[in-house]
MIMARSE-221044 format. One line per 4 residues: number of its first residue (from 1); for each residue x, y negated, z of C-alpha. Coordinates in pm, whole numbers, padded with zeros to 5 digits. Example, Ala and Ser with C-alpha at 12.3 -4.5 7.8 and 13.67 -1.06 7.14 Angstrom:
<nodes>
1 = 01230:00450:00780  01367:00106:00714
</nodes>
This chain:
<nodes>
1 = 00000:00000:00000  00287:-00239:00082  00436:-00185:-00264  00098:-00267:-00422
5 = 00087:-00591:-00220  00438:-00674:-00340  00332:-00629:-00702  00035:-00861:-00647
9 = 00255:-01142:-00517  00527:-01079:-00777  00257:-01120:-01041  00120:-01429:-00868
13 = 00466:-01590:-00865  00511:-01501:-01233  00179:-01663:-01320  00269:-01968:-01109
17 = 00581:-02019:-01320  00370:-01986:-01635  00139:-02262:-01508  00438:-02486:-01437
21 = 00566:-02430:-01791  00235:-02563:-01921  00242:-02858:-01680  00568:-02989:-01826
25 = 00445:-03063:-02182  00118:-03201:-02045  00306:-03447:-01823  00543:-03526:-02110
29 = 00244:-03620:-02325  00104:-03834:-02041  00443:-04007:-02026  00390:-04120:-02387
33 = 00052:-04262:-02286  00166:-04461:-01979  00522:-04531:-02099  00706:-04399:-01792
37 = 00804:-04053:-01663  00768:-04177:-01303  00417:-04317:-01352  00322:-03996:-01533
41 = 00457:-03791:-01242  00274:-04010:-00987  -00054:-03955:-01174  00012:-03580:-01181
45 = 00087:-03574:-00808  -00228:-03777:-00735  -00451:-03539:-00933  -00283:-03238:-00772
49 = -00324:-03387:-00424  -00696:-03448:-00476  -00742:-03097:-00615  -00558:-02934:-00322
53 = -00741:-03152:-00069  -01073:-03022:-00204  -00951:-02660:-00193  -00821:-02709:00163
57 = -01146:-02871:00279  -01350:-02584:00132  -01129:-02302:00264  -01015:-02428:00606
61 = -01253:-02723:00662  -00949:-02939:00733  -00715:-03144:00515  -00465:-03319:00741
65 = -00292:-03139:01031  -00378:-03212:01392  -00150:-03427:01609  -00089:-03122:01831
69 = 00043:-02927:01532  00267:-03217:01425  00418:-03253:01772  00476:-02880:01825
73 = 00669:-02805:01505  01016:-02906:01378  01059:-03212:01157  01200:-03011:00865
77 = 00863:-02845:00813  00745:-03164:00638  01038:-03189:00396  00885:-02978:00116
81 = 00721:-03272:-00058  01033:-03488:-00011  01258:-03228:-00174  01007:-03177:-00454
85 = 01005:-03549:-00533  01388:-03558:-00529  01401:-03259:-00766  01155:-03418:-01008
89 = 01336:-03752:-01005  01671:-03577:-01053  01550:-03401:-01368  01456:-03737:-01519
93 = 01802:-03878:-01435  02002:-03571:-01542  01886:-03533:-01902  02033:-03862:-02037
97 = 02367:-03774:-01870  02408:-03399:-01915  02189:-03317:-02213  01926:-03048:-02258
101 = 02122:-02730:-02183  02291:-02823:-01855  01984:-03010:-01728  01791:-02683:-01749
105 = 02056:-02427:-01654  02239:-02590:-01361  01924:-02648:-01149  01819:-02288:-01221
109 = 02158:-02173:-01094  02102:-02379:-00778  01757:-02227:-00731  01880:-01869:-00765
113 = 02178:-01915:-00532  01982:-02103:-00265  01696:-01854:-00282  01947:-01574:-00220
117 = 02100:-01760:00076  01758:-01832:00229  01661:-01465:00215  02001:-01342:00338
121 = 02024:-01567:00644  01653:-01603:00718  01652:-01981:00687  01330:-02183:00728
125 = 01164:-01911:00932  01189:-01642:00664  01255:-01275:00735  01627:-01198:00674
129 = 01698:-00956:00387  02045:-00791:00392  02272:-00886:00100  02343:-00541:-00040
133 = 02566:-00461:-00336  02256:-00391:-00548  02113:-00733:-00464  02440:-00898:-00567
137 = 02436:-00702:-00894  02074:-00804:-00944  02155:-01174:-00896  02444:-01147:-01146
141 = 02216:-00974:-01400  01952:-01239:-01338  02196:-01524:-01408  02315:-01339:-01720
145 = 01953:-01320:-01835  01913:-01696:-01790  02226:-01752:-02000  02093:-01527:-02276
149 = 01737:-01667:-02268  01818:-02037:-02225  02182:-02115:-02300  02259:-01906:-02609
153 = 01957:-02017:-02820  02048:-02382:-02754  02420:-02329:-02816  02335:-02163:-03148
157 = 02117:-02464:-03233  02374:-02705:-03378  02141:-03004:-03341  02097:-02948:-02966
161 = 02468:-02884:-02918  02561:-03202:-03109  02307:-03408:-02913  02441:-03280:-02580
165 = 02800:-03357:-02679  02701:-03712:-02780  02522:-03764:-02448  02813:-03632:-02240
169 = 03066:-03842:-02434  02918:-04152:-02267  03024:-04028:-01921  03374:-03987:-01773
173 = 03493:-03642:-01663  03450:-03742:-01298  03097:-03869:-01359  03004:-03551:-01548
177 = 03137:-03336:-01264  02934:-03538:-01014  02612:-03502:-01214  02673:-03129:-01264
181 = 02718:-03078:-00891  02405:-03282:-00825  02211:-03072:-01078  02295:-02758:-00880
185 = 02206:-02932:-00552  01875:-03049:-00700  01796:-02689:-00795  01882:-02583:-00439
189 = 01640:-02849:-00312  01367:-02696:-00527  01431:-02354:-00372  01430:-02505:-00022
193 = 01101:-02679:-00103  00931:-02350:-00184  01064:-02182:00131  00960:-02475:00352
197 = 00615:-02493:00193  00570:-02120:00249  00661:-02159:00616  00429:-02459:00656
201 = 00138:-02267:00508  00210:-01970:00738  00228:-02189:01050  -00098:-02362:00961
205 = -00259:-02027:00874  -00393:-02224:00578  -00189:-02203:00254  -00412:-02455:00076
209 = -00363:-02711:00352  00015:-02657:00349  00016:-02702:-00028  -00183:-03024:00000
213 = 00051:-03172:00261  00357:-03101:00045  00191:-03242:-00267  00061:-03550:-00087
217 = 00405:-03634:00057  00548:-03592:-00293  00281:-03824:-00433  00369:-04099:-00184
221 = 00742:-04076:-00260  00717:-04055:-00638  00472:-04349:-00637  00726:-04556:-00442
225 = 00993:-04459:-00698  00760:-04555:-00984  00688:-04895:-00829  01060:-04960:-00774
229 = 01168:-04851:-01123  00874:-04969:-01335  00745:-05246:-01107  00386:-05183:-01218
233 = 00087:-04954:-01197  -00066:-04784:-01503  -00306:-05004:-01697  -00666:-04900:-01740
237 = -00627:-04946:-02116  -00345:-04690:-02108  -00540:-04438:-01903  -00835:-04460:-02143
241 = -00607:-04337:-02421  -00525:-04015:-02232  -00679:-03691:-02355  -00897:-03497:-02114
245 = -00630:-03226:-02085  -00367:-03485:-01987  -00519:-03474:-01637  -00463:-03099:-01605
249 = -00092:-03138:-01524  -00154:-03217:-01158  -00394:-02924:-01117  -00144:-02682:-01269
253 = 00130:-02822:-01047  -00095:-02786:-00745  -00170:-02425:-00834  00204:-02358:-00868
257 = 00270:-02490:-00517  -00033:-02302:-00378  00084:-01974:-00534  00436:-02028:-00396
261 = 00301:-02095:-00046  00106:-01769:-00065  00397:-01564:-00203  00700:-01675:00002
265 = 00584:-01517:00333  00505:-01191:00150  00802:-01129:-00083  01059:-01387:00031
269 = 01184:-01712:-00117  01435:-01550:-00353  01188:-01329:-00537  00919:-01599:-00541
273 = 01167:-01836:-00705  01300:-01569:-00942  00958:-01458:-01066  00857:-01822:-01099
277 = 01163:-01886:-01318  01080:-01590:-01541  00723:-01719:-01567  00850:-02065:-01661
281 = 01078:-01930:-01933  00809:-01702:-02077  00554:-01983:-02054  00788:-02227:-02227
285 = 00848:-01975:-02505  00472:-01939:-02560  00418:-02317:-02548  00683:-02362:-02817
289 = 00567:-02066:-03026  00210:-02193:-03053  00268:-02567:-03013  00034:-02600:-02715
293 = -00035:-02944:-02567  00084:-03126:-02881  00438:-02994:-02833  00668:-02915:-03125
297 = 00632:-02564:-03269  00952:-02359:-03234  00950:-01987:-03310  01063:-01760:-03027
301 = 01387:-01580:-03110  01480:-01221:-03034  01765:-01339:-02816  01517:-01526:-02592
305 = 01308:-01211:-02553  01625:-01015:-02472  01712:-01272:-02205  01374:-01229:-02034
309 = 01417:-00850:-02040  01761:-00888:-01877  01612:-01118:-01609  01343:-00857:-01540
313 = 01617:-00595:-01500  01779:-00823:-01241  01452:-00830:-01044  01442:-00449:-01046
317 = 01791:-00437:-00893  01704:-00701:-00632  01369:-00559:-00522  01327:-00196:-00617
321 = 01668:-00023:-00609
</nodes>
């Protein structure tokens, strides 16, 4: 029965990653409407917060935590939304400095490594999982799968490679090293966010409420960033130009956080993050293949499919051997 439960939450994490892959092009299209990635993100966080607040009110009849709960738990339990906002902001800053390939791969590396550390040492209230030789092999296979699925197709694309080289030529070697290190740290923050959110949901005995709190904190922070950077709010004339599906980004993001909060206490941060990453890569491949959400159509290559298969093999080593 326990193995069946594991499969349920592995599948839930996979589907969560798929939803996040669909959120990205939706938010990117909203960015074209409002003219700012930060305003687009703030709108997405607002919609997600409202959605999760409704779910929390229906399921637990409570949205905000009690003062007793706040006073009786450590301060780090509220950091999930903060780390999520930092991760999102970092992605916006990294692309014009590192290019497409490293902006995607380095944060993923940070997520995988931090997820492994969280599980191994039992950080953020998680159950420690011994770091066996098979788990190490699984992590190595997993990283190899990411390289095959994400790095190789872009390296073989001469246009992407040339664009990345042109972007990186604007930075000094020291600056590039700094941004690369920060990209890995940002990915680690994303992994920490999921672990913290999972713990918050478990302590509240209300995953929807924990998800709302994280999303709402993220909304406040990303809105402050948007006001500092853009010095304005979105115009009503801009919002009227948005398609009805442009508002789905926040709901999909909220569902991703909700699924993560449900899964972390059951299968651990590492596997939740790993399955989410596989879901994101598969989802991104499908988005590109069919041109969903007005994104450019790009045929999925065999090497990308091979990369996903290799990542799945890594999960088998980590969880089932």
